C-alpha positions, 0 to 999 in steps of 0.5 A: 058067190052069186049074191056077191055078183048080184050086188056087184052088178047092181053097183055097176048099173047104178054107177053107169046110171049116175055117170049117164045122168051126170053126163046128160046134165053136164051136156046142157051146161056151158061155163064161160070166161068173159072179158066182155062186160055183163051189160054187153054180153048178158042179153045175148047169153039169155037169148041163147039159153032161151033158144037152146035150153042150154044153161050158161054160167059165166065169170067176168073179169077185165084182167087175168083170164088169159093167164088163168086159161093157160094155167088150166089148159090141161084141165079146163075149168071153163068151156069158152073164152069171150075176149075183147081183143085179138091179142088174147085169142092169139095168146091162148091159141099159141099156148095150146089152150084153145080147141080147133073149131069149124070155119063159120060161113057167116064170118069173113075168113080174115076175121077167123082162124082154126082156133078162134073167131071174131064176133064184132069189129071195132075200128081204130080211128082218129079223133081230131080237133074240130077247128082243123076241119080234117076230112081225110087222114092216114095213120102214116100221117101222124109221123110227119113233121107237121104233127109235132107236139099235136098227138095224144095216145094211151100206152103204146103197149096197150093191146089196141095199139099193139094190134094197130102197129102190127098191122102197119108192120104187115103192110110195110116192114119192121124197119119202116115201123121202127122209123114210124114209131120214133117219129110218132113218139117225137110228135106226142104232146105228152107221155102216153097215159090214160085210156082212149077217152082220156085222149079226147079229153086232152083235145078238149083241154087244148093239150093236143089236136089228134088222138087214136081211139076205138070208135065205140068210145064215141058213143060211151062219151056221148052217153056220159053227161060229164064226157059228152062235152069233150065231143064238142071240140072233136071230129071223128075220122076213119083213117086211110079211106083213100087206100086200104081202109081203117084198121079193125080189131075184134072181140072174139071167141075161142073154145077151151074144152074139147069135151064140150066141143059140140055144145060150145060150137052151138054157142059160137054159131049162135053168136056169129048168127044173124040174131046175135049179130043184130043185137051186137050191132044195135045194143053195143054200137059195134060193127057186126062181123057178118056182112049180112047184118046191117049197121045200127043207125047210130054207127051208120051215121058215124061211119057212113060208108067207111072202108076197113082194112081186110088184112088177115088178123092171123098175120098180127100174131107173127108181128106182135113180139117184134112190135113190143120189142121195138116199143121197148127199144125206143122207150115209147112210153117214156 
């Protein structure tokens, strides 16, 4: 009997040691689902690994990660989600697939919530025909009669546009937005199609005079030999500078695995900190969320002292369904 007890005791001890060893190994690793392209995020993750000794494994995909995260929410495969848009962060938080996190002192309150935080800001701006010499313009202006047949946009259902329309609804009302969307649709030069860069190409081709797009596409086109010529025909305008400022969306982060909360929060704080924010600003041509980090020279030359809408991005969550319903109701893309 004593021999059996000794064997059992050794098995328990060995099992405990294996559990401790496995737990220790796991505590030094993080798994990430990322919608952000490798060339944008890899330098930051390498800096994090170097600074902390924490190994990072990650999977990149443009599509399907939100659905995957929600399906896996009771047994998360990944510990962290890096999103390229506020809407995806809201989707997983509403589905109960993200974990509550500590507020970040380096991130303005309107750009974070209990379940996600912004990491970079991207302005939704207006590209205009340079010959028109446009200096000031508001999103609201695009619904005026003078703009009939002069506007190109990508699908109204794209998350970037849904966020913009949701912000307009927050500033006005659902009834106002319906009237606005009907008028905007009537002013389109063609059916919504393509991506943000395709709209600038359409201005260059003379199809339209105005388009809506994210600011960083300016730099992507500038660095592309085939596309930079499109910019010769356009000028960039940050809208609503005489009132609330340009609408901003975010790339952001959420924690998925409560068992890795402490470790995951280290990455969250790192990415919201000065070193990572400086890399975002200089390498990715985005606006850092931290007000302590200066803009890159390229972005500063483009934006100048542009003013941004300080709307709490959480308010977009309650408006998104209504926006989608309105877009369907008026067949915006048809």
